[in-house]
C-alpha positions, -999 to 999 in steps of 0.1 A, spaced: -339 -588 525 -311 -607 508 -298 -633 532 -277 -660 515 -265 -694 525 -230 -702 511 -214 -736 510 -242 -749 532 -236 -722 559 -266 -699 565 -265 -667 586 -278 -671 621 -300 -641 629 -317 -638 663 -355 -633 661 -352 -600 680 -326 -586 656 -335 -562 628 -320 -565 593 -332 -539 569 -345 -552 536 -318 -535 517 -289 -550 537 -270 -581 525 -260 -609 548 -240 -638 534 -227 -671 549 -210 -675 582 -226 -645 601 -243 -645 635 -264 -615 646 -275 -612 683 -307 -601 699 -317 -565 695 -289 -558 671 -296 -539 639 -282 -539 603 -292 -509 583 -296 -502 545 -268 -511 521 -247 -527 548 -229 -558 536 -219 -586 559 -200 -612 539 -190 -643 559 -175 -662 530 -139 -667 541 -143 -663 578 -169 -658 606 -186 -626 615 -202 -624 649 -223 -595 662 -233 -595 698 -266 -582 712 -278 -546 711 -252 -535 684 -259 -514 653 -243 -518 619 -252 -486 601 -259 -477 565 -232 -486 539 -209 -505 563 -189 -534 549 -179 -562 572 -157 -590 560 -135 -617 576 -108 -640 564 -94 -674 571 -80 -673 606 -91 -637 613 -128 -635 622 -146 -602 627 -161 -600 661 -183 -572 673 -194 -573 710 -225 -562 728 -237 -526 727 -214 -515 699 -221 -488 674 -206 -491 639 -211 -459 620 -221 -452 584 -198 -463 557 -174 -481 581 -152 -510 569 -143 -538 594 -120 -566 583 -109 -594 605 -109 -573 637 -124 -572 672 -146 -545 686 -152 -552 723 -184 -544 741 -196 -508 741 -171 -496 716 -178 -473 687 -163 -472 652 -172 -438 638 -185 -431 603 -161 -439 575 -135 -455 598 -115 -486 588 -104 -512 613 -82 -539 598 -68 -574 604 -62 -585 639 -68 -550 653 -86 -548 687 -108 -519 698 -111 -523 735 -142 -521 757 -158 -486 755 -131 -473 731 -140 -450 702 -125 -450 667 -132 -415 653 -148 -408 620 -125 -416 590 -98 -430 612 -78 -460 601 -68 -486 626 -41 -506 609 -33 -543 612 -26 -556 647 -31 -522 664 -47 -523 699 -69 -494 710 -71 -498 748 -103 -498 767 -118 -463 770 -93 -448 745 -100 -426 715 -83 -434 682 -81 -406 656 -63 -401 623 -47 -420 594 -30 -441 607 -49 -438 640 -32 -422 670 -44 -434 704 -55 -410 732 -59 -429 764 -90 -423 785 -106 -400 760 -136 -420 748 -170 -409 759 -182 -444 770 -216 -430 782 -222 -415 747 -214 -449 731 -239 -465 755 -266 -439 747 -260 -443 709 -263 -481 711 -295 -478 731 -310 -453 706 -304 -478 678 -321 -506 698 -351 -484 701 -350 -473 665 -348 -509 653 -379 -517 673 -397 -488 656 -386 -500 621 -397 -536 629 -431 -524 639 -438 -497 612 -415 -499 582 -436 -506 551 -425 -504 514 -449 -482 495 -440 -487 458 
């Protein structure tokens, strides 16, 4: 898998994390235990820090970046759906950013909140804990996130990453 040091800063990946061989991880990136990074995800910690807690999944094609003064922080038990873009934002524990969503600078997605597929959370927006954010730009619906589904999805990816670590083999 392409994991790169930049300016003397190498990614810090827990031994129990799974990073797919086709993902790219560069520079100031920390990935916690039992987290997973799937094919064609790019985590580019060149201008700022990217931190991923434990038991979180970063799914296929996701792009995560950070900038000077605005790190990207993903908590524990988070699910980041396919083709998502996170840039200088915070996803608190047990939150979910749906497929194709965009969460931008200084935005905060609260604990157990959900950003729906293809939604755009603009700069500095706060999605409160347990809320659902839908649309472009996102509109917030308080208390509408299915936190239990977020937890189940995160747990499924922890299990799937273990399966991949144990059995994934390139055949060509």
